[in-house]
Backbone as XML, in Angstrom:
<?xml version="1.0"?>
<chain id="A" units="angstrom">
  <residue number="1" name="MET">
    <atom name="N" x="0.817" y="-1.216" z="-0.050"/>
    <atom name="CA" x="-0.058" y="0.002" z="-0.043"/>
    <atom name="C" x="0.932" y="1.256" z="0.040"/>
  </residue>
  <residue number="2" name="ASN">
    <atom name="N" x="0.531" y="2.112" z="-0.929"/>
    <atom name="CA" x="1.379" y="3.384" z="-0.874"/>
    <atom name="C" x="1.095" y="4.397" z="0.194"/>
  </residue>
  <residue number="3" name="ARG">
    <atom name="N" x="1.992" y="5.371" z="0.263"/>
    <atom name="CA" x="2.035" y="6.242" z="1.396"/>
    <atom name="C" x="0.687" y="6.998" z="1.470"/>
  </residue>
  <residue number="4" name="GLU">
    <atom name="N" x="0.243" y="7.406" z="0.333"/>
    <atom name="CA" x="-1.025" y="8.167" z="0.186"/>
    <atom name="C" x="-2.237" y="7.504" z="0.842"/>
  </residue>
  <residue number="5" name="ARG">
    <atom name="N" x="-2.404" y="6.292" z="0.269"/>
    <atom name="CA" x="-3.512" y="5.378" z="0.743"/>
    <atom name="C" x="-3.383" y="5.104" z="2.396"/>
  </residue>
  <residue number="6" name="ARG">
    <atom name="N" x="-2.141" y="5.048" z="2.806"/>
    <atom name="CA" x="-1.985" y="4.898" z="4.275"/>
    <atom name="C" x="-2.399" y="6.146" z="4.983"/>
  </residue>
  <residue number="7" name="LYS">
    <atom name="N" x="-2.036" y="7.399" z="4.301"/>
    <atom name="CA" x="-2.682" y="8.528" z="5.206"/>
    <atom name="C" x="-4.118" y="8.593" z="5.070"/>
  </residue>
  <residue number="8" name="SER">
    <atom name="N" x="-4.628" y="8.132" z="3.958"/>
    <atom name="CA" x="-6.102" y="8.035" z="3.906"/>
    <atom name="C" x="-6.663" y="7.133" z="5.105"/>
  </residue>
  <residue number="9" name="LEU">
    <atom name="N" x="-6.189" y="6.068" z="5.282"/>
    <atom name="CA" x="-6.489" y="5.106" z="6.368"/>
    <atom name="C" x="-6.223" y="5.750" z="7.672"/>
  </residue>
  <residue number="10" name="LYS">
    <atom name="N" x="-5.319" y="6.645" z="7.895"/>
    <atom name="CA" x="-5.289" y="7.293" z="9.229"/>
    <atom name="C" x="-6.345" y="8.192" z="9.379"/>
  </residue>
  <residue number="11" name="VAL">
    <atom name="N" x="-6.779" y="8.935" z="8.373"/>
    <atom name="CA" x="-8.105" y="9.896" z="8.408"/>
    <atom name="C" x="-9.221" y="9.021" z="8.752"/>
  </residue>
  <residue number="12" name="ILE">
    <atom name="N" x="-9.336" y="7.879" z="8.111"/>
    <atom name="CA" x="-10.544" y="7.000" z="8.329"/>
    <atom name="C" x="-10.444" y="6.557" z="9.884"/>
  </residue>
  <residue number="13" name="LEU">
    <atom name="N" x="-9.335" y="6.187" z="10.444"/>
    <atom name="CA" x="-9.209" y="5.881" z="11.722"/>
    <atom name="C" x="-9.616" y="6.953" z="12.721"/>
  </residue>
  <residue number="14" name="GLU">
    <atom name="N" x="-9.202" y="8.224" z="12.446"/>
    <atom name="CA" x="-9.692" y="9.314" z="13.188"/>
    <atom name="C" x="-11.298" y="9.490" z="13.079"/>
  </residue>
  <residue number="15" name="GLN">
    <atom name="N" x="-11.859" y="9.337" z="11.900"/>
    <atom name="CA" x="-13.257" y="9.382" z="11.655"/>
    <atom name="C" x="-13.800" y="8.358" z="12.476"/>
  </residue>
  <residue number="16" name="MET">
    <atom name="N" x="-13.374" y="7.165" z="12.565"/>
    <atom name="CA" x="-13.976" y="5.975" z="13.409"/>
    <atom name="C" x="-13.802" y="6.412" z="14.873"/>
  </residue>
  <residue number="17" name="GLU">
    <atom name="N" x="-12.933" y="6.975" z="15.317"/>
    <atom name="CA" x="-12.757" y="7.305" z="16.869"/>
    <atom name="C" x="-14.037" y="8.355" z="17.127"/>
  </residue>
  <residue number="18" name="GLU">
    <atom name="N" x="-14.222" y="9.375" z="16.207"/>
    <atom name="CA" x="-15.304" y="10.257" z="16.363"/>
    <atom name="C" x="-16.614" y="9.436" z="16.323"/>
  </residue>
  <residue number="19" name="LEU">
    <atom name="N" x="-16.753" y="8.546" z="15.387"/>
    <atom name="CA" x="-17.938" y="7.834" z="15.164"/>
    <atom name="C" x="-18.257" y="7.104" z="16.488"/>
  </residue>
  <residue number="20" name="THR">
    <atom name="N" x="-17.228" y="6.358" z="17.015"/>
    <atom name="CA" x="-17.311" y="5.582" z="18.203"/>
    <atom name="C" x="-17.887" y="6.479" z="19.349"/>
  </residue>
  <residue number="21" name="SER">
    <atom name="N" x="-17.399" y="7.609" z="19.541"/>
    <atom name="CA" x="-17.765" y="8.666" z="20.582"/>
    <atom name="C" x="-19.274" y="8.945" z="20.297"/>
  </residue>
  <residue number="22" name="LYS">
    <atom name="N" x="-19.616" y="9.161" z="18.974"/>
    <atom name="CA" x="-20.924" y="9.586" z="18.762"/>
    <atom name="C" x="-21.974" y="8.455" z="19.153"/>
  </residue>
  <residue number="23" name="ILE">
    <atom name="N" x="-21.628" y="7.251" z="18.718"/>
    <atom name="CA" x="-22.352" y="6.098" z="19.050"/>
    <atom name="C" x="-22.702" y="6.105" z="20.552"/>
  </residue>
  <residue number="24" name="GLU">
    <atom name="N" x="-21.606" y="6.199" z="21.213"/>
    <atom name="CA" x="-21.739" y="6.152" z="22.681"/>
    <atom name="C" x="-22.754" y="7.234" z="23.267"/>
  </residue>
  <residue number="25" name="GLU">
    <atom name="N" x="-22.694" y="8.398" z="22.578"/>
    <atom name="CA" x="-23.603" y="9.484" z="22.956"/>
    <atom name="C" x="-25.048" y="9.034" z="22.592"/>
  </residue>
  <residue number="26" name="VAL">
    <atom name="N" x="-25.153" y="8.548" z="21.389"/>
    <atom name="CA" x="-26.568" y="8.114" z="20.964"/>
    <atom name="C" x="-27.050" y="7.051" z="21.950"/>
  </residue>
  <residue number="27" name="LYS">
    <atom name="N" x="-26.221" y="6.090" z="22.231"/>
    <atom name="CA" x="-26.718" y="5.156" z="23.276"/>
    <atom name="C" x="-27.101" y="5.680" z="24.545"/>
  </residue>
  <residue number="28" name="GLU">
    <atom name="N" x="-26.336" y="6.477" z="24.956"/>
    <atom name="CA" x="-26.751" y="7.308" z="26.247"/>
    <atom name="C" x="-28.042" y="8.051" z="26.240"/>
  </residue>
  <residue number="29" name="ALA">
    <atom name="N" x="-28.243" y="8.736" z="25.052"/>
    <atom name="CA" x="-29.340" y="9.539" z="24.929"/>
    <atom name="C" x="-30.631" y="8.575" z="24.763"/>
  </residue>
  <residue number="30" name="LEU">
    <atom name="N" x="-30.411" y="7.453" z="24.054"/>
    <atom name="CA" x="-31.539" y="6.503" z="23.754"/>
    <atom name="C" x="-31.924" y="5.936" z="25.271"/>
  </residue>
  <residue number="31" name="GLN">
    <atom name="N" x="-30.901" y="5.688" z="26.120"/>
    <atom name="CA" x="-31.269" y="5.033" z="27.245"/>
    <atom name="C" x="-31.960" y="5.845" z="28.260"/>
  </residue>
  <residue number="32" name="GLU">
    <atom name="N" x="-31.502" y="7.110" z="28.025"/>
    <atom name="CA" x="-32.464" y="8.137" z="28.998"/>
    <atom name="C" x="-33.833" y="8.283" z="28.597"/>
  </residue>
  <residue number="33" name="VAL">
    <atom name="N" x="-34.066" y="8.240" z="27.147"/>
    <atom name="CA" x="-35.473" y="8.080" z="26.617"/>
    <atom name="C" x="-36.201" y="6.852" z="27.167"/>
  </residue>
  <residue number="34" name="ILE">
    <atom name="N" x="-35.467" y="5.724" z="26.913"/>
    <atom name="CA" x="-36.086" y="4.444" z="27.520"/>
    <atom name="C" x="-36.512" y="4.525" z="28.923"/>
  </residue>
  <residue number="35" name="ASP">
    <atom name="N" x="-35.487" y="5.094" z="29.764"/>
    <atom name="CA" x="-35.857" y="5.196" z="31.173"/>
    <atom name="C" x="-37.048" y="6.079" z="31.442"/>
  </residue>
  <residue number="36" name="GLU">
    <atom name="N" x="-37.104" y="7.133" z="30.611"/>
    <atom name="CA" x="-38.178" y="8.033" z="31.014"/>
    <atom name="C" x="-39.542" y="7.388" z="30.538"/>
  </residue>
  <residue number="37" name="GLU">
    <atom name="N" x="-39.416" y="6.689" z="29.320"/>
    <atom name="CA" x="-40.827" y="6.028" z="28.833"/>
    <atom name="C" x="-41.123" y="5.019" z="29.884"/>
  </residue>
  <residue number="38" name="GLU">
    <atom name="N" x="-40.116" y="4.109" z="30.414"/>
    <atom name="CA" x="-40.447" y="2.981" z="31.383"/>
    <atom name="C" x="-41.106" y="3.744" z="32.473"/>
  </residue>
  <residue number="39" name="GLU">
    <atom name="N" x="-40.653" y="4.888" z="32.964"/>
    <atom name="CA" x="-41.103" y="5.523" z="34.192"/>
    <atom name="C" x="-42.618" y="6.069" z="33.979"/>
  </residue>
  <residue number="40" name="ALA">
    <atom name="N" x="-42.787" y="6.514" z="32.677"/>
    <atom name="CA" x="-44.085" y="7.070" z="32.360"/>
    <atom name="C" x="-45.023" y="5.930" z="32.270"/>
  </residue>
  <residue number="41" name="LEU">
    <atom name="N" x="-44.612" y="4.752" z="31.752"/>
    <atom name="CA" x="-45.480" y="3.673" z="31.756"/>
    <atom name="C" x="-45.822" y="3.156" z="33.036"/>
  </residue>
  <residue number="42" name="GLY">
    <atom name="N" x="-44.758" y="2.993" z="33.982"/>
    <atom name="CA" x="-44.997" y="2.482" z="35.319"/>
    <atom name="C" x="-45.977" y="3.417" z="36.134"/>
  </residue>
  <residue number="43" name="ASN">
    <atom name="N" x="-45.977" y="4.677" z="35.756"/>
    <atom name="CA" x="-46.823" y="5.608" z="36.649"/>
    <atom name="C" x="-48.250" y="5.618" z="36.072"/>
  </residue>
  <residue number="44" name="LEU">
    <atom name="N" x="-48.545" y="4.933" z="35.054"/>
    <atom name="CA" x="-49.907" y="4.922" z="34.479"/>
    <atom name="C" x="-50.705" y="3.904" z="35.459"/>
  </residue>
  <residue number="45" name="PRO">
    <atom name="N" x="-51.926" y="4.105" z="35.588"/>
    <atom name="CA" x="-52.875" y="3.080" z="36.237"/>
    <atom name="C" x="-52.651" y="1.730" z="35.555"/>
  </residue>
  <residue number="46" name="GLU">
    <atom name="N" x="-52.859" y="0.670" z="36.238"/>
    <atom name="CA" x="-52.555" y="-0.636" z="35.716"/>
    <atom name="C" x="-53.619" y="-0.917" z="34.433"/>
  </residue>
  <residue number="47" name="ASN">
    <atom name="N" x="-54.774" y="-0.500" z="34.542"/>
    <atom name="CA" x="-55.617" y="-0.736" z="33.445"/>
    <atom name="C" x="-55.181" y="-0.120" z="32.170"/>
  </residue>
  <residue number="48" name="ILE">
    <atom name="N" x="-54.660" y="1.128" z="32.312"/>
    <atom name="CA" x="-53.989" y="1.787" z="31.088"/>
    <atom name="C" x="-52.745" y="1.090" z="30.653"/>
  </residue>
  <residue number="49" name="GLN">
    <atom name="N" x="-51.976" y="0.662" z="31.554"/>
    <atom name="CA" x="-50.732" y="-0.032" z="31.245"/>
    <atom name="C" x="-50.878" y="-1.203" z="30.358"/>
  </residue>
  <residue number="50" name="GLU">
    <atom name="N" x="-52.259" y="-1.829" z="30.812"/>
    <atom name="CA" x="-52.606" y="-3.017" z="29.873"/>
    <atom name="C" x="-53.390" y="-2.711" z="28.675"/>
  </residue>
  <residue number="51" name="SER">
    <atom name="N" x="-53.555" y="-1.484" z="28.471"/>
    <atom name="CA" x="-54.463" y="-1.255" z="27.353"/>
    <atom name="C" x="-53.554" y="-1.121" z="26.109"/>
  </residue>
  <residue number="52" name="GLU">
    <atom name="N" x="-54.305" y="-0.678" z="25.014"/>
    <atom name="CA" x="-53.480" y="-0.555" z="23.765"/>
    <atom name="C" x="-52.495" y="0.578" z="23.822"/>
  </residue>
  <residue number="53" name="ARG">
    <atom name="N" x="-52.775" y="1.679" z="24.672"/>
    <atom name="CA" x="-51.737" y="2.806" z="24.934"/>
    <atom name="C" x="-50.533" y="2.150" z="25.633"/>
  </residue>
  <residue number="54" name="GLY">
    <atom name="N" x="-50.762" y="1.384" z="26.699"/>
    <atom name="CA" x="-49.713" y="0.814" z="27.302"/>
    <atom name="C" x="-48.860" y="-0.081" z="26.574"/>
  </residue>
  <residue number="55" name="GLU">
    <atom name="N" x="-49.466" y="-0.900" z="25.697"/>
    <atom name="CA" x="-48.805" y="-1.926" z="24.815"/>
    <atom name="C" x="-48.025" y="-1.153" z="23.820"/>
  </residue>
  <residue number="56" name="GLN">
    <atom name="N" x="-48.557" y="0.132" z="23.314"/>
    <atom name="CA" x="-47.801" y="0.818" z="22.338"/>
    <atom name="C" x="-46.426" y="1.384" z="23.082"/>
  </residue>
  <residue number="57" name="MET">
    <atom name="N" x="-46.766" y="1.924" z="24.134"/>
    <atom name="CA" x="-45.515" y="2.317" z="25.054"/>
    <atom name="C" x="-44.495" y="1.318" z="25.139"/>
  </residue>
  <residue number="58" name="GLN">
    <atom name="N" x="-44.857" y="0.133" z="25.510"/>
    <atom name="CA" x="-44.006" y="-0.956" z="25.653"/>
    <atom name="C" x="-43.292" y="-1.293" z="24.426"/>
  </residue>
  <residue number="59" name="GLY">
    <atom name="N" x="-44.083" y="-1.196" z="23.254"/>
    <atom name="CA" x="-43.408" y="-1.456" z="21.950"/>
    <atom name="C" x="-42.343" y="-0.648" z="21.602"/>
  </residue>
  <residue number="60" name="TYR">
    <atom name="N" x="-42.605" y="0.776" z="22.042"/>
    <atom name="CA" x="-41.472" y="1.807" z="21.703"/>
    <atom name="C" x="-40.228" y="1.417" z="22.652"/>
  </residue>
  <residue number="61" name="ILE">
    <atom name="N" x="-40.501" y="1.115" z="23.932"/>
    <atom name="CA" x="-39.376" y="0.756" z="24.727"/>
    <atom name="C" x="-38.636" y="-0.462" z="24.189"/>
  </residue>
  <residue number="62" name="ASP">
    <atom name="N" x="-39.327" y="-1.459" z="23.750"/>
    <atom name="CA" x="-38.541" y="-2.723" z="23.106"/>
    <atom name="C" x="-37.861" y="-2.250" z="21.948"/>
  </residue>
  <residue number="63" name="ALA">
    <atom name="N" x="-38.513" y="-1.328" z="21.024"/>
    <atom name="CA" x="-37.816" y="-1.072" z="19.883"/>
    <atom name="C" x="-36.526" y="-0.215" z="20.034"/>
  </residue>
  <residue number="64" name="MET">
    <atom name="N" x="-36.673" y="0.636" z="21.082"/>
    <atom name="CA" x="-35.399" y="1.459" z="21.425"/>
    <atom name="C" x="-34.364" y="0.508" z="22.074"/>
  </residue>
  <residue number="65" name="GLU">
    <atom name="N" x="-34.685" y="-0.276" z="22.920"/>
    <atom name="CA" x="-33.800" y="-1.343" z="23.448"/>
    <atom name="C" x="-33.082" y="-2.115" z="22.380"/>
  </residue>
  <residue number="66" name="GLU">
    <atom name="N" x="-33.827" y="-2.498" z="21.307"/>
    <atom name="CA" x="-33.116" y="-3.255" z="20.131"/>
    <atom name="C" x="-32.153" y="-2.414" z="19.457"/>
  </residue>
  <residue number="67" name="VAL">
    <atom name="N" x="-32.403" y="-1.102" z="19.432"/>
    <atom name="CA" x="-31.477" y="-0.244" z="18.770"/>
    <atom name="C" x="-30.222" y="-0.176" z="19.496"/>
  </residue>
  <residue number="68" name="VAL">
    <atom name="N" x="-30.330" y="-0.105" z="20.946"/>
    <atom name="CA" x="-29.199" y="-0.095" z="21.717"/>
    <atom name="C" x="-28.356" y="-1.278" z="21.778"/>
  </residue>
  <residue number="69" name="GLU">
    <atom name="N" x="-29.050" y="-2.369" z="21.645"/>
    <atom name="CA" x="-28.443" y="-3.612" z="21.444"/>
    <atom name="C" x="-27.573" y="-3.724" z="20.226"/>
  </residue>
  <residue number="70" name="ALA">
    <atom name="N" x="-28.237" y="-3.336" z="19.100"/>
    <atom name="CA" x="-27.666" y="-3.295" z="17.747"/>
    <atom name="C" x="-26.415" y="-2.482" z="17.778"/>
  </residue>
  <residue number="71" name="LEU">
    <atom name="N" x="-26.325" y="-1.256" z="18.429"/>
    <atom name="CA" x="-25.200" y="-0.452" z="18.528"/>
    <atom name="C" x="-24.159" y="-1.165" z="19.516"/>
  </residue>
  <residue number="72" name="ASP">
    <atom name="N" x="-24.603" y="-1.739" z="20.472"/>
    <atom name="CA" x="-23.605" y="-2.592" z="21.320"/>
    <atom name="C" x="-22.875" y="-3.676" z="20.357"/>
  </residue>
  <residue number="73" name="GLU">
    <atom name="N" x="-23.614" y="-4.168" z="19.581"/>
    <atom name="CA" x="-23.064" y="-5.269" z="18.720"/>
    <atom name="C" x="-21.966" y="-4.816" z="17.779"/>
  </residue>
  <residue number="74" name="LEU">
    <atom name="N" x="-22.001" y="-3.403" z="17.403"/>
    <atom name="CA" x="-20.818" y="-2.972" z="16.530"/>
    <atom name="C" x="-19.682" y="-3.069" z="17.333"/>
  </residue>
  <residue number="75" name="ASP">
    <atom name="N" x="-18.673" y="-3.686" z="16.724"/>
    <atom name="CA" x="-17.400" y="-3.835" z="17.619"/>
    <atom name="C" x="-16.391" y="-2.858" z="16.784"/>
  </residue>
  <residue number="76" name="MET">
    <atom name="N" x="-16.611" y="-1.670" z="17.336"/>
    <atom name="CA" x="-15.838" y="-0.684" z="16.693"/>
    <atom name="C" x="-14.322" y="-0.866" z="17.040"/>
  </residue>
  <residue number="77" name="ASP">
    <atom name="N" x="-13.948" y="-1.375" z="18.187"/>
    <atom name="CA" x="-12.491" y="-1.569" z="18.543"/>
    <atom name="C" x="-11.947" y="-2.636" z="17.568"/>
  </residue>
  <residue number="78" name="ASP">
    <atom name="N" x="-12.724" y="-3.627" z="17.275"/>
    <atom name="CA" x="-12.170" y="-4.644" z="16.290"/>
    <atom name="C" x="-11.982" y="-4.058" z="14.864"/>
  </residue>
  <residue number="79" name="LEU">
    <atom name="N" x="-12.859" y="-3.247" z="14.394"/>
    <atom name="CA" x="-12.974" y="-2.650" z="13.161"/>
    <atom name="C" x="-11.719" y="-1.656" z="13.073"/>
  </residue>
  <residue number="80" name="HIS">
    <atom name="N" x="-11.430" y="-0.946" z="14.200"/>
    <atom name="CA" x="-10.352" y="-0.019" z="14.195"/>
    <atom name="C" x="-9.048" y="-0.759" z="14.203"/>
  </residue>
  <residue number="81" name="GLU">
    <atom name="N" x="-8.991" y="-1.755" z="14.933"/>
    <atom name="CA" x="-7.785" y="-2.554" z="14.879"/>
    <atom name="C" x="-7.443" y="-3.199" z="13.578"/>
  </residue>
  <residue number="82" name="LYS">
    <atom name="N" x="-8.445" y="-3.682" z="12.909"/>
    <atom name="CA" x="-8.220" y="-4.167" z="11.384"/>
    <atom name="C" x="-7.666" y="-3.121" z="10.430"/>
  </residue>
  <residue number="83" name="ILE">
    <atom name="N" x="-8.325" y="-1.932" z="10.560"/>
    <atom name="CA" x="-7.928" y="-0.814" z="9.719"/>
    <atom name="C" x="-6.341" y="-0.318" z="10.172"/>
  </residue>
  <residue number="84" name="GLU">
    <atom name="N" x="-6.236" y="-0.437" z="11.467"/>
    <atom name="CA" x="-4.772" y="0.188" z="11.781"/>
    <atom name="C" x="-3.778" y="-1.043" z="11.380"/>
  </residue>
  <residue number="85" name="GLU">
    <atom name="N" x="-4.028" y="-2.247" z="11.540"/>
    <atom name="CA" x="-3.268" y="-3.224" z="10.925"/>
    <atom name="C" x="-2.851" y="-3.123" z="9.486"/>
  </residue>
  <residue number="86" name="ILE">
    <atom name="N" x="-3.941" y="-2.753" z="8.757"/>
    <atom name="CA" x="-3.624" y="-2.559" z="7.276"/>
    <atom name="C" x="-2.836" y="-1.175" z="7.133"/>
  </residue>
  <residue number="87" name="ALA">
    <atom name="N" x="-3.128" y="-0.212" z="7.649"/>
    <atom name="CA" x="-2.540" y="1.049" z="7.697"/>
    <atom name="C" x="-0.892" y="0.947" z="8.126"/>
  </residue>
  <residue number="88" name="LEU">
    <atom name="N" x="-0.725" y="-0.027" z="8.986"/>
    <atom name="CA" x="0.750" y="-0.087" z="9.503"/>
    <atom name="C" x="1.496" y="-1.003" z="8.601"/>
  </residue>
  <residue number="89" name="GLY">
    <atom name="N" x="0.750" y="-1.869" z="7.781"/>
    <atom name="CA" x="1.306" y="-2.642" z="6.804"/>
    <atom name="C" x="1.762" y="-3.889" z="7.290"/>
  </residue>
</chain>
């Protein structure tokens, strides 16, 4: 790999570090929304919790938790290491 492409990979590595940081911020923000929605659901009377509205709220919680799990599955460290290995040659 030539010098120019190695420099490009170094830029990519820097971008990946920024992306990793942003992913963590997104996960934290999502978790805050999840916690708030769970609290709101828990504060509803039981009959409303079991109603269509309560089920819809739980569906939102479940969907957001799936997003957090999917973000957790991204192994940014592994991806970073692979690109770093290539860049170092």
